[in-house]
C-alpha positions in Angstrom: 0.2 0.0 -0.1 1.2 3.3 -0.8 1.6 6.4 1.5 0.4 9.6 0.4 1.9 12.6 1.9 1.4 16.4 1.6 4.1 18.2 -0.4 5.8 20.0 1.9 6.1 23.8 1.8 9.1 25.4 2.8 8.6 28.9 5.7 10.1 30.8 3.2 8.0 29.5 0.3 5.1 30.2 2.3 6.3 33.5 3.3 6.9 34.8 -0.1 3.5 33.4 -1.4 1.8 35.7 1.3 4.0 38.4 0.6 2.9 38.5 -3.2 -0.7 37.9 -1.7 -0.4 40.8 -0.1 1.0 42.9 -2.6 -1.8 41.9 -5.2 -4.6 42.9 -2.2 -2.5 46.4 -1.6 -2.8 47.1 -5.7 -6.4 46.3 -6.0 -7.1 48.2 -3.7 -5.4 51.1 -4.6 -7.0 50.7 -8.0 -10.3 50.4 -6.7 -9.6 53.6 -4.6 -8.9 55.5 -7.6 -11.9 54.2 -9.7 -14.3 55.0 -7.0 -12.8 58.5 -7.1 -12.8 58.5 -10.6 -16.5 57.6 -11.0 -17.6 60.0 -8.5 -15.8 62.8 -10.5 -17.3 62.0 -13.7 -20.5 61.1 -12.7 -21.4 62.1 -9.2 -22.2 60.0 -5.9 -25.8 59.1 -6.8 -25.0 57.3 -10.2 -25.3 53.6 -10.7 -21.5 53.8 -11.6 -20.1 55.3 -8.4 -21.9 52.8 -6.5 -20.8 49.9 -8.3 -17.1 51.1 -7.8 -17.7 51.7 -4.1 -19.1 47.6 -4.5 -15.9 46.9 -6.0 -13.8 48.4 -3.6 -15.8 47.0 -0.8 -15.0 43.4 -2.4 -11.3 44.0 -2.2 -11.7 45.8 1.7 -13.6 42.2 2.0 -10.7 39.9 0.6 -8.3 41.3 2.8 -10.5 40.6 6.1 -11.1 44.7 6.2 -14.9 44.4 7.2 -15.4 47.2 9.4 -14.2 49.2 6.0 -16.1 47.1 3.6 -19.9 47.3 5.4 -20.2 50.9 4.9 -19.6 50.6 1.5 -21.6 47.7 0.5 -24.7 49.5 2.5 -24.1 52.7 0.2 -23.4 50.9 -3.2 -26.7 48.9 -2.5 -28.6 51.7 -1.6 -27.4 53.8 -4.8 -28.4 50.6 -7.0 -32.0 50.8 -5.1 -32.4 54.4 -5.4 -30.9 54.0 -9.1 -32.7 50.9 -10.3 -35.2 49.8 -7.9 -35.7 47.5 -4.7 -36.6 44.4 -7.3 -33.7 44.8 -10.2 -31.8 41.3 -10.4 -28.6 43.7 -9.1 -30.1 44.6 -6.1 -31.0 41.0 -5.4 -27.4 39.6 -6.4 -29.3 37.6 -9.4 -27.2 36.9 -12.4 -28.5 39.4 -15.4 
């Protein structure tokens, strides 16, 4: 009978992977923050594009475990979506369109 073992991973490679992911998350947040500002300047704070940009930033924060920062952005994005499209729209309900 063959014994199955998990491949070993050195602490150094785990740290490198973690640092790589951290850098990617930081870059994603930076891009999302710039997009929110661009959407605000181009469309205003009541426009659907601004709300969608805020939802993307919220998701980037959420992916990093930054829940306290993500929640108000999700709430604002939801409010904009409801105001713009209505409470029964598939985007508001999280349904694919």
